[in-house]
C-alpha positions as CSV (number, residue, x, y, z in Angstrom):
1,M,200.4,90.2,79.0
2,T,199.5,87.3,81.0
3,G,196.7,88.1,83.7
4,F,196.7,91.9,82.5
5,A,194.8,93.7,79.9
6,S,197.7,96.1,79.3
7,R,201.0,97.5,80.4
8,E,199.1,100.3,82.2
9,A,197.0,97.6,84.3
10,R,200.2,95.7,85.3
11,A,201.9,99.1,86.3
12,A,198.9,99.9,88.5
13,F,198.9,96.4,90.0
14,I,202.5,96.7,90.8
15,A,202.1,100.2,92.4
16,G,199.4,99.0,94.8
17,L,201.0,95.7,95.7
18,P,202.4,95.6,99.3
19,K,206.1,94.8,99.1
20,A,209.4,95.0,101.1
21,E,212.6,96.3,100.0
22,L,215.8,94.2,101.0
23,H,218.5,95.9,99.1
24,L,218.8,99.7,99.4
25,H,221.8,101.6,100.2
26,I,220.7,104.8,102.0
27,E,223.6,106.7,100.8
28,G,222.4,105.7,97.2
29,S,219.0,107.4,97.7
30,L,220.9,110.8,97.8
31,E,219.1,112.8,95.1
32,P,221.2,115.5,93.2
33,E,218.9,118.0,94.5
34,M,219.4,117.0,98.0
35,M,223.1,116.7,97.4
36,F,223.2,120.4,96.7
37,A,221.0,121.5,99.4
38,L,223.1,119.7,102.1
39,A,226.4,120.9,100.5
40,Q,225.0,124.4,100.9
41,R,223.8,123.7,104.5
42,G,227.2,122.2,105.4
43,G,229.5,124.4,103.6
44,V,230.9,121.6,101.3
45,K,232.3,122.3,97.9
46,L,231.0,119.8,95.3
47,A,232.9,119.1,92.0
48,F,229.8,119.8,90.0
49,D,228.2,123.3,89.4
50,S,224.7,122.3,89.1
51,V,222.1,119.3,89.5
52,A,222.2,118.8,85.7
53,A,226.1,118.4,85.9
54,I,225.6,115.8,88.5
55,R,222.9,113.8,86.5
56,A,225.3,114.2,83.3
57,A,227.9,112.1,85.5
58,Y,225.7,109.4,86.1
59,E,226.7,107.3,83.2
60,F,228.7,104.2,84.4
61,S,230.3,101.4,82.4
62,N,231.0,99.3,85.5
63,L,230.9,99.2,89.4
64,Q,234.0,101.1,90.0
65,D,232.8,104.0,87.9
66,F,229.7,104.3,89.9
67,L,231.4,104.1,93.1
68,D,233.9,106.9,92.2
69,I,230.8,109.4,92.1
70,Y,229.2,107.6,95.0
71,Y,231.9,108.4,97.4
72,Q,231.9,112.0,96.3
73,G,228.4,112.4,97.0
74,M,228.7,111.1,100.5
75,A,230.8,114.1,101.3
76,V,227.8,116.3,102.0
77,L,226.5,113.9,104.8
78,L,227.9,115.3,108.0
79,T,225.3,115.9,110.6
80,E,222.8,113.6,112.4
81,Q,220.0,115.8,110.8
82,D,221.7,115.2,107.3
83,F,221.3,111.5,107.7
84,F,217.8,111.9,109.2
85,D,216.8,114.2,106.2
86,L,218.3,111.6,103.7
87,T,216.5,108.6,105.3
88,T,213.2,110.3,105.7
89,A,213.3,111.3,101.7
90,Y,213.7,107.7,101.0
91,L,211.0,106.5,103.2
92,D,208.4,109.1,101.8
93,R,209.1,107.5,98.3
94,A,208.8,104.0,99.6
95,V,205.2,104.8,101.0
96,V,204.2,105.9,97.8
97,D,205.6,102.7,96.2
98,G,203.6,100.5,98.6
99,V,206.6,99.4,100.4
100,R,205.5,98.2,104.0
101,H,209.0,96.9,105.3
102,V,212.6,98.1,104.5
103,E,216.0,96.7,105.3
104,I,218.4,99.4,104.9
105,F,222.2,99.3,104.3
106,F,224.5,102.0,105.5
107,D,228.2,102.5,105.1
108,P,229.8,103.8,108.3
109,Q,233.4,103.6,107.0
110,G,232.4,106.0,104.1
111,H,231.8,108.5,106.8
112,T,234.0,107.9,109.9
113,D,236.8,108.1,107.5
114,R,235.9,111.6,106.8
115,G,235.6,112.4,110.6
116,V,231.9,112.1,110.7
117,P,231.2,110.5,114.2
118,F,229.5,107.1,114.1
119,A,226.7,108.3,116.2
120,N,225.6,110.7,113.8
121,V,225.3,108.3,111.0
122,V,223.4,105.5,112.9
123,G,221.5,108.1,115.1
124,G,220.1,110.1,112.1
125,I,219.1,107.0,110.0
126,A,217.6,105.2,113.2
127,R,215.4,108.2,114.1
128,A,214.0,108.3,110.8
129,L,213.2,104.7,110.8
130,A,211.7,105.0,114.1
131,E,209.3,107.9,113.0
132,A,208.5,105.7,109.8
133,E,207.0,103.1,112.1
134,A,204.1,105.5,112.9
135,R,203.3,105.3,109.1
136,G,203.3,101.5,109.1
137,I,206.7,100.9,107.4
138,S,208.8,98.5,109.6
139,S,212.5,98.3,109.3
140,R,215.9,96.5,110.0
141,L,219.2,98.4,109.6
142,I,222.2,96.5,108.2
143,M,225.6,97.9,108.7
144,C,227.9,97.2,105.7
145,F,231.7,96.7,105.6
146,L,233.5,98.4,102.6
147,R,235.2,95.3,100.9
148,H,238.0,97.3,99.3
149,L,239.3,98.3,102.9
150,S,241.0,95.8,105.1
151,E,239.3,93.3,107.6
152,D,241.1,95.3,110.4
153,D,239.3,98.4,109.3
154,A,236.2,96.3,109.3
155,Q,236.9,94.7,112.8
156,A,237.5,98.5,114.0
157,T,234.0,99.6,112.6
158,L,232.4,96.7,114.4
159,D,234.0,97.6,117.5
160,E,232.6,101.3,117.0
161,A,229.2,99.8,116.4
162,L,228.9,97.9,119.7
163,P,227.2,100.5,121.7
164,F,224.8,100.9,119.0
165,L,223.8,97.3,118.4
166,P,220.2,97.6,119.8
167,L,219.8,99.6,116.6
168,I,221.6,97.3,114.1
169,H,220.0,94.1,113.0
170,G,222.8,92.5,110.7
171,V,226.1,93.2,108.7
172,G,226.6,93.2,105.2
173,L,229.6,93.5,102.5
174,D,229.5,95.8,99.6
175,S,231.6,98.2,97.5
176,S,234.2,97.0,94.9
177,E,233.6,93.4,94.5
178,V,236.3,92.0,91.8
179,G,239.6,91.3,93.8
180,H,237.8,91.4,97.2
181,P,236.5,88.2,97.9
182,P,234.3,87.3,101.0
183,E,236.8,85.1,102.5
184,K,238.9,88.3,103.2
185,F,236.5,89.0,105.8
186,A,236.0,85.5,107.3
187,G,236.9,86.8,110.8
188,V,234.9,89.8,111.3
189,F,231.6,88.0,110.1
190,A,232.3,85.1,112.3
191,R,232.3,87.6,115.1
192,A,229.2,89.5,113.9
193,R,227.4,86.1,113.9
194,A,228.6,85.5,117.4
195,L,227.2,88.7,118.5
196,G,223.6,87.8,117.1
197,L,223.7,89.7,114.0
198,K,222.3,88.5,110.6
199,I,224.7,88.1,107.9
200,V,224.2,89.2,104.3
201,A,226.7,89.9,101.4
202,H,227.0,91.3,98.0
203,A,228.3,88.3,95.7
204,G,228.1,87.5,92.0
205,E,227.1,90.9,90.8
206,E,230.4,91.3,89.0
207,G,232.6,88.5,90.9
208,P,232.5,85.0,90.0
209,P,230.3,82.2,91.4
210,D,233.1,81.1,93.6
211,Y,232.4,84.3,95.5
212,V,228.8,83.4,96.2
213,W,230.3,79.9,97.3
214,Q,232.4,81.9,99.8
215,A,229.4,83.9,101.0
216,L,227.7,80.5,101.7
217,D,230.7,78.6,103.1
218,V,232.7,81.1,104.7
219,L,230.8,83.9,105.8
220,K,227.5,81.7,106.3
221,V,225.4,84.4,105.0
222,D,221.4,84.4,105.6
223,R,220.8,86.2,102.3
224,I,222.4,86.8,99.1
225,D,222.8,90.3,97.6
226,H,222.6,90.2,93.8
227,G,223.7,86.7,93.2
228,N,223.3,87.0,89.2
229,R,226.3,84.9,88.3
230,A,225.2,82.2,90.6
231,L,223.2,81.0,87.4
232,E,226.6,80.1,85.8
233,D,227.0,77.2,88.2
234,A,224.3,74.5,88.3
235,A,225.4,73.1,91.7
236,L,225.4,76.3,93.2
237,V,221.8,77.1,92.0
238,D,220.9,73.8,93.7
239,R,222.6,74.8,96.9
240,I,221.0,78.0,97.1
241,V,217.6,76.6,96.5
242,S,218.3,73.7,99.0
243,D,219.3,76.3,101.7
244,G,216.2,78.5,100.9
245,L,218.1,81.5,100.7
246,T,216.9,84.8,98.9
247,L,218.4,86.8,96.4
248,T,218.1,90.6,96.5
249,V,218.1,91.3,92.6
250,C,218.5,95.0,91.5
251,P,217.4,95.2,87.7
252,L,217.9,98.9,87.0
253,S,221.3,98.6,88.9
254,N,222.3,95.7,86.7
255,L,221.4,97.7,83.6
256,K,223.0,100.8,84.7
257,L,226.3,99.2,85.6
258,C,226.3,97.1,82.5
259,V,225.8,93.8,84.3
260,V,223.3,93.2,81.8
261,D,223.2,95.1,78.5
262,D,219.4,94.9,77.9
263,L,216.9,94.2,80.6
264,T,215.0,91.9,78.1
265,R,218.1,89.6,78.9
266,H,217.8,90.1,82.6
267,P,218.0,86.5,84.4
268,L,215.1,87.4,86.9
269,R,212.7,84.9,85.1
270,R,215.3,82.2,84.9
271,M,215.9,82.6,88.6
272,L,212.3,82.0,89.5
273,Q,212.1,79.2,87.1
274,A,215.1,77.5,88.8
275,G,213.3,77.8,92.1
276,L,215.5,80.7,93.5
277,K,213.8,83.0,95.7
278,A,214.5,86.2,94.0
279,T,213.2,89.7,95.0
280,V,213.1,93.0,93.3
281,N,215.0,96.2,94.9
282,S,216.5,99.5,93.7
283,D,219.8,99.3,95.2
284,D,221.2,102.9,94.8
285,P,218.0,104.4,93.2
286,A,219.3,108.1,92.8
287,Y,221.9,106.8,90.6
288,F,220.5,104.0,88.6
289,G,217.1,105.7,87.5
290,G,214.3,104.5,89.9
291,Y,212.9,103.4,93.1
292,V,211.5,99.9,93.8
293,N,208.2,100.4,91.6
294,A,210.2,101.5,88.7
295,N,212.4,98.5,88.8
296,F,209.6,96.1,89.2
297,I,207.7,97.9,86.2
298,A,210.8,98.0,84.0
299,V,211.7,94.5,84.3
300,A,208.2,93.4,84.1
301,D,207.8,95.1,80.9
302,A,211.1,93.9,79.6
303,L,210.3,90.3,80.5
304,D,206.5,90.3,80.2
305,L,206.1,89.1,83.6
306,T,202.9,87.4,84.6
307,R,200.6,88.2,87.4
308,D,201.7,85.0,89.3
309,E,205.4,85.9,88.7
310,I,204.8,89.3,90.1
311,V,203.1,88.2,93.2
312,T,205.7,85.6,93.8
313,L,208.5,88.3,93.8
314,A,206.4,90.3,96.5
315,R,205.8,87.3,98.5
316,N,209.5,86.5,98.2
317,S,210.5,90.0,99.6
318,F,208.6,89.3,102.9
319,T,209.7,85.6,103.2
320,G,213.1,86.7,102.7
321,S,213.1,89.4,105.0
322,F,214.2,89.4,108.6
323,L,210.6,90.1,110.0
324,T,209.5,87.2,112.5
325,P,207.4,84.5,110.8
326,A,204.1,86.1,112.3
327,E,205.0,89.4,110.9
328,Q,205.6,87.7,107.4
329,A,202.3,85.9,107.6
330,R,200.4,89.2,108.1
331,H,202.2,90.8,105.1
332,L,201.6,87.7,102.9
333,A,197.8,87.8,103.9
334,A,197.7,91.6,102.7
335,I,199.4,90.6,99.4
336,D,196.8,87.9,98.9
337,A,193.9,90.1,99.8
338,F,195.3,92.7,97.3
339,S,195.8,90.2,94.4
340,A,192.2,88.9,95.2
341,G,190.7,92.2,94.9
342,H,192.5,93.2,91.7
């Protein structure tokens, strides 16, 4: 319990620590209660007859099991107001968790393929993010391509996004990883980069270290989402450290999806010891059992993280963000002031 008198003291320190969240799928923050409410509002028939039945379905043995439920839940998201309400509910929780900056993923293909206008999706999310600015939460919006679909589909989605690019800061790659390597999307990511968009990609969650190499060398990412399996390749670790890239790590997601079988064996500390810029994030918190503070506390308890390690993780969340250096410096000063006072 290095630096803390008790687990409770460590949890209180984490709760008040300023932090950024860099790996959050907004559709994955759809709590069962909201899913039911939006289904009623939109006249959508769900496969579940109660909130309890939905929660009972949240037992996954791998990424695909989760995605099957995740895409069912999306069906209730139809109007701009639905996306606004969903995003606002997440931001309300973020405020409580001491989050000062968020970089939110959204999956337009999961909606436009159902006939939902792109404008409804990005309009509702962006309106909620704009309102959150008044509460002191800055944000960036990252549009993800679904990797189980084709690159042509991704190119069409980028076409559809062009009128909304002032609202979108970057592009990412998510959904079923195994069998869908990053190189499959080389063309659309090159085009996005030419448009001035930041580049991130899920790699090394279930996919092999080679997928992380492809994210680096083919997609030319600015940040790696997950990246757990990079630790299997010492040369890859050296490359990520040398490039100064951040990993957006999601402990409770890793546990729920059986990427790790026990948080006491989670690689987060090994990442830090290897010099990797790891961060802590909630991924799809409605499905995986906790928002960002719950992830921090769970992994801190499991690994007995020290005060310095926790502060490093919080600092990494800002230095790994797409904020300007001046904005990052302001948040780092806030972390230092909080830490000095506690």
